[in-house]
All heavy atoms as an XYZ file, in Angstrom:
696
protein
N       0.832     -1.161      0.002
C       0.008      0.013      0.001
C       0.868      1.253      0.016
O       1.783      1.386      0.805
C      -0.909     -0.038      1.252
C      -1.761      1.128      1.373
S      -2.925      0.761      2.674
C      -3.908      2.133      2.501
N       0.576      2.167     -0.892
C       1.399      3.394     -1.067
C       0.787      4.487     -0.188
O      -0.368      4.769     -0.239
C       1.442      3.797     -2.528
O       2.121      5.005     -2.647
N       1.701      5.124      0.565
C       1.268      6.242      1.390
C       1.429      7.599      0.676
O       0.722      8.572      0.958
C       2.105      6.254      2.697
C       1.692      7.398      3.621
C       1.979      4.932      3.414
N       2.330      7.674     -0.294
C       2.593      8.914     -1.007
C       1.388      9.290     -1.883
O       0.821      8.424     -2.555
C       3.864      8.768     -1.871
N       1.010     10.549     -1.912
C      -0.134     10.945     -2.743
C       0.246     10.934     -4.216
O       1.436     11.054     -4.556
C      -0.436     12.387     -2.280
C       0.846     12.861     -1.684
C       1.521     11.652     -1.123
N      -0.696     10.775     -5.052
C      -0.487     10.788     -6.493
C      -0.483     12.255     -6.953
O      -1.541     12.845     -7.143
C      -1.584      9.998     -7.215
C      -1.315      9.885     -8.702
O      -0.238     10.338     -9.152
O      -2.187      9.324     -9.378
N       0.724     12.824     -7.134
C       0.860     14.250     -7.459
C       0.318     14.563     -8.815
O      -0.161     15.656     -9.070
C       2.294     14.705     -7.299
C       2.720     14.763     -5.851
C       3.632     13.880     -5.343
C       2.218     15.760     -5.029
C       4.007     13.954     -4.030
C       2.611     15.871     -3.704
C       3.505     14.943     -3.197
N       0.463     13.634     -9.738
C      -0.007     13.924    -11.120
C      -1.510     14.161    -11.146
O      -2.003     15.085    -11.754
C       0.340     12.772    -12.062
C       1.855     12.732    -12.326
C       2.132     11.556    -13.194
N       1.814     10.359    -12.402
C       1.900      9.123    -12.820
N       2.323      8.884    -14.028
N       1.598      8.097    -12.080
N      -2.235     13.341    -10.451
C      -3.707     13.496    -10.457
C      -4.069     14.780     -9.708
O      -4.932     15.509    -10.186
C      -4.326     12.306     -9.763
C      -5.808     12.301     -9.817
C      -6.407     10.965     -9.416
N      -5.891     10.566     -8.090
C      -6.556     10.692     -6.957
N      -7.733     11.272     -6.960
N      -6.042     10.299     -5.818
N      -3.389     15.102     -8.592
C      -3.718     16.305     -7.849
C      -3.415     17.563     -8.675
O      -4.147     18.534     -8.627
C      -2.959     16.347     -6.524
C      -3.452     15.295     -5.553
O      -4.571     14.754     -5.759
O      -2.689     15.002     -4.624
N      -2.301     17.493     -9.375
C      -1.898     18.649    -10.218
C      -2.918     18.888    -11.327
O      -3.253     20.017    -11.661
C      -0.500     18.414    -10.782
C       0.078     19.699    -11.363
O      -0.453     20.751    -11.124
N       1.148     19.538    -12.141
N      -3.410     17.801    -11.916
C      -4.373     17.906    -12.979
C      -5.699     18.546    -12.455
O      -6.272     19.384    -13.113
C      -4.646     16.527    -13.577
C      -5.372     16.544    -14.857
C      -5.453     15.163    -15.491
N      -5.589     14.131    -14.471
C      -4.877     12.953    -14.487
N      -4.100     12.701    -15.457
N      -5.037     12.063    -13.538
N      -6.106     18.157    -11.304
C      -7.311     18.732    -10.729
C      -7.081     20.222    -10.415
O      -7.913     21.047    -10.658
C      -7.704     17.980     -9.399
C      -8.772     18.724     -8.665
C      -8.119     16.573     -9.750
N      -5.910     20.558     -9.932
C      -5.598     21.927     -9.606
C      -5.648     22.795    -10.887
O      -6.168     23.900    -10.867
C      -4.222     22.022     -8.968
C      -3.770     23.454     -8.724
N      -4.346     24.256     -7.769
C      -2.799     24.191     -9.304
C      -3.767     25.427     -7.788
N      -2.841     25.422     -8.722
N      -5.073     22.310    -11.974
C      -5.098     23.064    -13.222
C      -6.542     23.280    -13.746
O      -6.883     24.337    -14.205
C      -4.237     22.371    -14.307
C      -2.827     22.745    -14.197
C      -2.039     22.196    -15.368
N      -1.662     20.820    -15.000
C      -1.537     19.820    -15.861
N      -1.802     20.016    -17.120
N      -1.192     18.638    -15.453
N      -7.371     22.277    -13.597
C      -8.745     22.414    -14.045
C      -9.469     23.478    -13.205
O     -10.181     24.323    -13.780
C      -9.503     21.056    -13.895
O      -8.745     20.083    -14.616
C     -10.891     21.162    -14.395
N      -9.272     23.504    -11.935
C      -9.884     24.496    -11.085
C      -9.352     25.887    -11.413
O     -10.069     26.890    -11.384
C      -9.630     24.176     -9.616
C     -10.369     22.967     -9.142
C      -9.979     22.534     -7.749
O      -9.055     23.199     -7.152
O     -10.516     21.525     -7.245
N      -8.068     25.976    -11.715
C      -7.443     27.251    -12.057
C      -8.103     27.827    -13.304
O      -8.405     29.004    -13.378
C      -5.951     27.059    -12.275
C      -5.225     28.333    -12.670
C      -3.768     28.061    -12.957
O      -3.304     26.926    -12.994
N      -3.033     29.120    -13.138
N      -8.285     27.016    -14.361
C      -8.871     27.501    -15.586
C     -10.367     27.847    -15.386
O     -10.897     28.717    -16.037
C      -8.706     26.535    -16.713
C      -7.307     26.420    -17.204
C      -6.690     25.194    -17.329
C      -6.587     27.574    -17.537
C      -5.367     25.105    -17.776
C      -5.284     27.482    -17.984
C      -4.665     26.274    -18.088
N     -11.026     27.177    -14.518
C     -12.439     27.459    -14.262
C     -12.623     28.829    -13.660
O     -13.616     29.492    -13.874
C     -12.996     26.368    -13.348
C     -14.511     26.452    -13.210
C     -15.040     25.351    -12.327
N     -14.639     24.039    -12.768
C     -14.196     23.054    -11.942
N     -14.143     23.272    -10.638
N     -13.853     21.909    -12.403
N     -11.644     29.289    -12.886
C     -11.760     30.576    -12.203
C     -11.288     31.780    -13.046
O     -11.570     32.911    -12.687
C     -10.956     30.557    -10.902
C     -11.527     29.561     -9.897
O     -12.753     29.261    -10.009
O     -10.795     29.105     -9.024
N     -10.621     31.519    -14.132
C     -10.151     32.632    -14.960
C     -11.281     33.219    -15.794
O     -12.057     32.438    -16.351
C      -8.987     32.200    -15.901
O      -9.448     31.117    -16.692
C      -7.761     31.794    -15.091
N     -11.351     34.535    -15.902
C     -12.445     35.151    -16.697
C     -12.196     34.924    -18.167
O     -11.058     34.891    -18.640
C     -12.362     36.611    -16.333
C     -10.981     36.833    -15.871
C     -10.532     35.549    -15.269
N     -13.283     34.726    -18.890
C     -13.184     34.503    -20.343
C     -13.296     35.854    -21.077
O     -13.915     36.804    -20.581
C     -14.298     33.623    -20.825
C     -14.131     32.194    -20.365
C     -15.143     31.346    -21.020
N     -14.754     29.957    -20.820
C     -15.343     28.970    -21.416
N     -16.351     29.189    -22.215
N     -14.953     27.734    -21.228
N     -12.697     35.910    -22.221
C     -12.799     37.073    -23.077
C     -14.093     37.012    -23.862
O     -14.281     36.099    -24.698
C     -11.570     37.170    -24.004
C     -11.440     38.375    -24.858
C     -11.161     39.597    -24.008
C     -10.313     38.217    -25.852
N     -14.996     37.917    -23.613
C     -16.269     37.859    -24.344
C     -16.175     38.678    -25.612
O     -15.182     39.331    -25.909
C     -17.437     38.296    -23.470
C     -17.367     39.751    -23.063
O     -16.356     40.406    -23.362
O     -18.305     40.221    -22.450
N     -17.198     38.601    -26.429
C     -17.205     39.290    -27.763
C     -17.062     40.780    -27.626
O     -16.408     41.435    -28.445
C     -18.455     38.934    -28.499
C     -18.496     37.534    -29.005
C     -19.718     37.316    -29.843
N     -19.724     35.924    -30.281
C     -20.726     35.370    -30.918
N     -21.803     36.076    -31.140
N     -20.662     34.126    -31.326
N     -17.690     41.369    -26.614
C     -17.584     42.820    -26.426
C     -16.143     43.242    -26.201
O     -15.684     44.217    -26.765
C     -18.504     43.254    -25.248
C     -18.340     44.727    -24.960
N     -18.852     45.712    -25.736
C     -17.718     45.350    -23.929
C     -18.554     46.881    -25.273
N     -17.876     46.710    -24.138
N     -15.426     42.495    -25.332
C     -14.034     42.800    -25.045
C     -13.176     42.672    -26.300
O     -12.278     43.451    -26.560
C     -13.495     41.881    -23.955
C     -14.114     42.207    -22.606
O     -14.649     43.293    -22.406
O     -14.094     41.285    -21.746
N     -13.492     41.599    -27.085
C     -12.722     41.386    -28.322
C     -12.926     42.545    -29.296
O     -11.962     43.046    -29.871
C     -13.143     40.080    -28.975
C     -12.344     39.752    -30.220
S     -12.969     38.285    -31.048
C     -14.584     38.796    -31.573
N     -14.192     42.980    -29.526
C     -14.452     44.046    -30.446
C     -13.909     45.388    -29.926
O     -13.448     46.201    -30.706
C     -15.943     44.176    -30.716
C     -16.436     43.085    -31.616
C     -17.226     42.047    -31.272
C     -16.100     42.907    -33.014
N     -17.457     41.238    -32.356
C     -16.744     41.723    -33.432
C     -15.325     43.577    -33.896
C     -16.642     41.245    -34.709
C     -15.231     43.105    -35.220
C     -15.881     41.951    -35.589
N     -13.937     45.588    -28.611
C     -13.355     46.800    -28.052
C     -11.851     46.834    -28.267
O     -11.292     47.850    -28.626
C     -13.700     46.883    -26.568
N     -11.189     45.689    -28.068
C      -9.736     45.634    -28.298
C      -9.404     45.866    -29.779
O      -8.434     46.578    -30.072
C      -9.186     44.315    -27.848
N     -10.182     45.276    -30.635
C      -9.958     45.454    -32.090
C     -10.178     46.898    -32.454
O      -9.436     47.452    -33.294
C     -10.890     44.560    -32.865
C     -10.698     44.473    -34.355
C      -9.282     44.031    -34.677
C     -11.686     43.588    -35.008
N     -11.172     47.565    -31.860
C     -11.418     48.967    -32.122
C     -10.263     49.847    -31.678
O      -9.900     50.796    -32.352
N      -9.665     49.499    -30.538
C      -8.526     50.284    -30.055
C      -7.343     50.121    -31.000
O      -6.606     51.105    -31.265
C      -8.166     49.880    -28.651
C      -9.109     50.364    -27.590
C      -8.608     50.173    -26.193
N      -8.357     48.749    -25.894
C      -9.273     47.934    -25.381
N     -10.510     48.359    -25.106
N      -8.990     46.684    -25.091
N      -7.129     48.926    -31.511
C      -6.030     48.692    -32.460
C      -6.273     49.518    -33.746
O      -5.365     50.136    -34.248
C      -5.874     47.178    -32.752
C      -4.947     46.955    -33.923
C      -5.357     46.429    -31.549
N      -7.511     49.444    -34.234
C      -7.867     50.180    -35.459
C      -7.664     51.682    -35.266
O      -7.135     52.369    -36.133
C      -9.335     49.909    -35.821
C      -9.725     50.557    -37.095
C     -10.408     51.724    -37.235
C      -9.417     50.124    -38.393
N     -10.562     52.049    -38.532
C      -9.958     51.091    -39.309
C      -8.722     49.039    -38.929
C      -9.824     50.949    -40.668
C      -8.615     48.929    -40.296
C      -9.179     49.878    -41.156
N      -8.071     52.213    -34.131
C      -7.838     53.627    -33.808
C      -6.375     54.005    -33.794
O      -5.990     55.054    -34.275
C      -8.472     54.025    -32.476
C      -9.991     53.974    -32.519
O     -10.593     54.004    -33.605
O     -10.572     53.933    -31.408
N      -5.545     53.109    -33.239
C      -4.102     53.372    -33.171
C      -3.513     53.398    -34.567
O      -2.679     54.267    -34.917
C      -3.461     52.296    -32.315
C      -2.063     52.644    -31.856
C      -2.106     53.803    -30.928
C      -0.852     53.847    -30.104
N      -0.800     55.048    -29.272
N      -3.918     52.446    -35.426
C      -3.410     52.391    -36.789
C      -3.857     53.657    -37.572
O      -3.032     54.225    -38.291
C      -3.876     51.140    -37.507
C      -3.605     51.160    -38.983
C      -3.221     49.909    -36.886
N      -5.079     54.070    -37.364
C      -5.526     55.302    -38.020
C      -4.748     56.522    -37.588
O      -4.404     57.392    -38.392
C      -7.020     55.475    -37.734
N      -4.431     56.600    -36.276
C      -3.605     57.705    -35.779
C      -2.210     57.680    -36.373
O      -1.680     58.712    -36.774
C      -3.511     57.625    -34.260
C      -2.676     58.690    -33.538
C      -3.336     60.078    -33.787
C      -2.571     58.435    -32.089
N      -1.599     56.497    -36.499
C      -0.290     56.390    -37.156
C      -0.334     56.863    -38.591
O       0.544     57.593    -39.049
C       0.213     54.961    -37.109
C       0.557     54.472    -35.764
C       0.858     55.177    -34.637
C       0.659     53.090    -35.350
N       1.088     54.331    -33.592
C       0.982     53.044    -34.021
C       0.458     51.894    -36.043
C       1.169     51.870    -33.300
C       0.613     50.697    -35.348
C       0.981     50.698    -33.989
N      -1.402     56.504    -39.331
C      -1.511     56.941    -40.682
C      -1.686     58.449    -40.796
O      -1.129     59.098    -41.709
C      -2.699     56.225    -41.353
C      -2.495     54.756    -41.584
C      -1.392     54.454    -42.541
O      -0.982     55.270    -43.365
N      -0.842     53.220    -42.461
N      -2.438     59.008    -39.866
C      -2.665     60.464    -39.866
C      -1.321     61.200    -39.601
O      -0.988     62.172    -40.264
C      -3.657     60.855    -38.814
C      -3.969     62.284    -38.740
C      -4.938     62.636    -37.613
O      -5.223     61.780    -36.760
N      -5.485     63.833    -37.619
N      -0.557     60.736    -38.646
C       0.762     61.323    -38.358
C       1.679     61.231    -39.568
O       2.380     62.182    -39.923
C       1.414     60.638    -37.128
C       0.782     60.984    -35.802
C       1.548     60.265    -34.700
C       0.989     60.534    -33.371
N       1.753     59.859    -32.313
N       1.662     60.076    -40.163
C       2.522     59.832    -41.339
C       2.166     60.809    -42.469
O       3.040     61.428    -43.086
C       2.372     58.374    -41.764
C       3.230     58.004    -42.929
C       3.096     56.495    -43.135
N       3.712     56.100    -44.367
C       3.090     55.493    -45.374
N       1.816     55.161    -45.274
N       3.725     55.186    -46.445
N       0.880     60.961    -42.727
C       0.426     61.839    -43.818
C       0.742     63.294    -43.505
O       1.202     64.029    -44.383
C      -1.072     61.656    -44.031
N       0.526     63.743    -42.244
C       0.798     65.146    -41.930
C       2.280     65.442    -41.978
O       2.681     66.556    -42.345
C       0.204     65.583    -40.615
O      -0.002     64.590    -39.751
N       3.095     64.514    -41.597
C       4.547     64.746    -41.677
C       5.035     64.794    -43.111
O       5.972     65.536    -43.434
C       5.304     63.686    -40.840
C       5.108     63.978    -39.362
C       5.772     62.998    -38.501
N       5.580     63.297    -37.114
C       5.497     62.463    -36.141
N       5.654     61.175    -36.359
N       5.304     62.869    -34.899
N       4.409     64.022    -43.985
C       4.783     64.116    -45.408
C       4.387     65.471    -45.969
O       5.136     66.040    -46.778
C       4.095     63.011    -46.171
C       4.740     61.673    -46.018
C       4.099     60.628    -46.894
N       4.830     59.389    -46.768
C       4.577     58.305    -47.503
N       3.593     58.338    -48.379
N       5.310     57.237    -47.347
N       3.221     66.008    -45.605
C       2.818     67.318    -46.052
C       3.767     68.369    -45.517
O       4.228     69.282    -46.253
C       1.374     67.638    -45.621
C       1.037     69.080    -45.844
C       0.394     66.722    -46.336
N       4.134     68.270    -44.235
C       5.076     69.217    -43.615
C       6.424     69.164    -44.339
O       7.041     70.220    -44.551
C       5.255     68.889    -42.145
C       6.078     69.839    -41.291
C       5.381     71.190    -41.273
C       6.210     69.290    -39.880
N       6.869     68.005    -44.740
C       8.114     67.869    -45.411
C       8.127     68.579    -46.755
O       9.145     69.127    -47.185
C       8.394     66.346    -45.657
C       9.656     66.049    -46.432
C       9.741     64.592    -46.858
N       8.620     64.292    -47.756
C       8.220     63.063    -48.059
N       8.783     62.034    -47.515
N       7.219     62.881    -48.873
N       6.970     68.627    -47.450
C       6.908     69.221    -48.772
C       6.618     70.710    -48.808
O       6.561     71.328    -49.852
C       5.812     68.517    -49.584
C       6.169     67.035    -49.810
O       7.403     66.733    -49.785
O       5.259     66.238    -50.037
N       6.442     71.327    -47.572
C       6.159     72.779    -47.521
C       7.406     73.579    -47.869
O       8.550     73.154    -47.567
C       5.658     73.193    -46.153
C       4.303     72.679    -45.746
C       3.968     73.108    -44.334
C       3.233     73.148    -46.717
N       7.208     74.732    -48.507
C       8.362     75.612    -48.802
C       8.709     76.403    -47.565
O       7.978     76.415    -46.581
C       7.983     76.573    -49.929
O       6.919     77.419    -49.452
C       7.555     75.828    -51.202
N       9.849     77.058    -47.634
C      10.297     77.908    -46.496
C       9.266     79.002    -46.197
O       9.025     79.345    -45.043
C      11.664     78.524    -46.733
C      12.761     77.459    -46.700
O      12.583     76.418    -46.018
O      13.823     77.651    -47.355
N       8.697     79.576    -47.217
C       7.686     80.627    -47.046
C       6.428     80.089    -46.338
O       5.888     80.718    -45.429
C       7.289     81.233    -48.411
O       8.482     81.647    -49.083
C       6.396     82.415    -48.224
N       5.997     78.906    -46.745
C       4.836     78.305    -46.143
C       5.115     77.943    -44.679
O       4.254     78.097    -43.816
C       4.374     77.081    -46.908
C       3.857     77.385    -48.289
C       3.667     76.176    -49.163
O       4.419     75.190    -48.988
O       2.753     76.199    -50.009
N       6.312     77.463    -44.399
C       6.682     77.147    -43.026
C       6.738     78.430    -42.178
O       6.272     78.441    -41.037
C       8.034     76.436    -42.973
C       8.093     75.029    -43.502
C       9.511     74.535    -43.555
C       7.245     74.111    -42.626
N       7.222     79.515    -42.760
C       7.262     80.785    -42.047
C       5.813     81.264    -41.752
O       5.584     81.834    -40.671
C       8.027     81.827    -42.869
C       8.243     83.190    -42.249
C       9.070     83.043    -40.956
C       8.939     84.122    -43.229
N       4.932     81.037    -42.675
C       3.533     81.428    -42.455
C       2.905     80.738    -41.240
O       2.049     81.299    -40.553
C       2.681     81.112    -43.657
C       2.942     82.080    -44.841
O       3.523     83.162    -44.592
O       2.562     81.764    -45.965
N       3.261     79.499    -40.987
C       2.684     78.766    -39.857
C       3.570     78.827    -38.611
O       3.280     78.243    -37.584
C       2.381     77.308    -40.212
C       3.618     76.542    -40.641
C       1.289     77.218    -41.267
C       3.405     75.076    -40.861
N       4.713     79.558    -38.728
C       5.557     79.799    -37.575
C       6.500     78.639    -37.224
O       6.824     78.469    -36.059
N       6.915     77.893    -38.213
C       7.853     76.754    -37.994
C       9.082     76.972    -38.845
O       8.987     77.315    -40.018
C       7.193     75.428    -38.346
C       5.969     75.175    -37.489
C       8.170     74.257    -38.236
C       5.183     73.947    -37.821
N      10.243     76.779    -38.245
C      11.469     76.878    -39.013
C      11.729     75.593    -39.764
O      11.113     74.534    -39.457
C      12.645     77.176    -38.093
O      12.919     76.033    -37.294
N      12.638     75.623    -40.700
C      12.977     74.431    -41.478
C      13.583     73.365    -40.537
O      13.311     72.168    -40.715
C      13.950     74.801    -42.608
C      14.471     73.681    -43.472
C      13.441     72.876    -44.176
N      12.745     73.655    -45.148
C      11.659     73.196    -45.808
N      11.210     71.979    -45.591
N      11.040     73.931    -46.678
N      14.354     73.803    -39.557
C      14.960     72.844    -38.606
C      13.906     72.138    -37.760
O      13.988     70.928    -37.563
C      15.953     73.596    -37.723
N      12.921     72.916    -37.296
C      11.828     72.314    -36.527
C      11.025     71.324    -37.375
O      10.601     70.272    -36.885
C      10.879     73.405    -35.962
C      11.533     74.255    -34.913
O      12.530     73.807    -34.311
O      11.055     75.374    -34.717
N      10.765     71.708    -38.618
C      10.035     70.824    -39.544
C      10.841     69.541    -39.764
O      10.267     68.430    -39.806
C       9.743     71.524    -40.827
N      12.139     69.675    -39.893
C      13.012     68.508    -40.117
C      12.966     67.553    -38.921
O      12.934     66.361    -39.089
N      12.968     68.138    -37.699
C      12.869     67.294    -36.512
C      11.536     66.522    -36.468
O      11.484     65.372    -36.107
C      13.008     68.152    -35.247
C      14.370     68.672    -34.987
C      14.374     69.503    -33.713
C      15.679     70.222    -33.553
N      15.647     71.163    -32.416
N      10.455     67.204    -36.805
C       9.125     66.606    -36.779
C       8.995     65.513    -37.856
O       8.483     64.429    -37.634
C       8.067     67.639    -36.953
C       6.661     67.143    -36.778
C       6.372     66.639    -35.396
O       6.945     67.163    -34.422
O       5.553     65.734    -35.272
N       9.542     65.779    -39.034
C       9.454     64.832    -40.135
C      10.323     63.614    -39.813
O       9.974     62.466    -40.172
C       9.928     65.485    -41.464
C      10.123     64.474    -42.535
C       8.908     66.524    -41.912
N      11.399     63.781    -39.094
C      12.283     62.678    -38.751
C      11.758     61.762    -37.678
O      12.297     60.652    -37.484
N      10.674     62.139    -37.026
C      10.104     61.304    -35.988
C       9.432     60.085    -36.611
O       8.898     60.122    -37.711
C       9.062     62.058    -35.149
C       9.625     63.122    -34.294
C       8.518     63.772    -33.499
C       9.060     64.880    -32.589
N       7.951     65.542    -31.878
N       9.402     59.006    -35.828
C       8.719     57.803    -36.259
C       7.219     57.934    -35.984
O       6.814     58.413    -34.946
C       9.264     56.606    -35.477
O       8.461     55.475    -35.654
N       6.416     57.527    -36.916
C       4.974     57.561    -36.717
C       4.499     56.515    -35.701
O       3.417     56.555    -35.145
C       4.206     57.361    -38.034
C       4.302     55.966    -38.625
C       3.369     55.031    -38.303
C       5.395     55.643    -39.413
C       3.440     53.743    -38.820
C       5.460     54.360    -39.940
C       4.505     53.433    -39.664
N       5.355     55.541    -35.463
C       4.981     54.390    -34.578
C       5.158     54.675    -33.125
O       4.348     54.353    -32.292
C       5.819     53.201    -35.021
C       5.513     51.954    -34.310
C       4.393     51.202    -34.633
C       6.302     51.501    -33.244
C       4.092     50.064    -33.968
C       5.983     50.335    -32.562
C       4.879     49.621    -32.909
N       6.263     55.324    -32.763
C       6.637     55.415    -31.328
C       6.125     56.676    -30.640
O       6.144     56.758    -29.440
C       8.167     55.330    -31.164
C       8.652     53.995    -31.547
C       9.424     53.695    -32.626
C       8.384     52.762    -30.850
N       9.646     52.326    -32.640
C       9.018     51.751    -31.561
C       7.685     52.424    -29.709
C       8.991     50.430    -31.174
C       7.654     51.110    -29.325
C       8.269     50.145    -30.059
N       5.730     57.684    -31.353
C       5.297     58.919    -30.664
C       3.950     59.344    -31.096
O       3.388     58.932    -32.074
C       6.312     60.030    -30.860
C       6.517     60.365    -32.331
O       6.193     59.543    -33.234
O       7.004     61.445    -32.571
């Protein structure tokens, strides 16, 4: 007769109980997360487009909006992804 407990069986039961207590991701959460990703991608595209326009402005146009060529160069050089 064995006195030692069967750890494999106990561990299996523990894992089942652990998964039973974890919250599930419902459809609303999934669509909300997908919406946040979509909004982020749209923001990146908007930044990318505006920086391209800024890059193509002449010195006179930059002066009209109060930005120097150096400031415009710094802004254009930024990554659309990280900021």
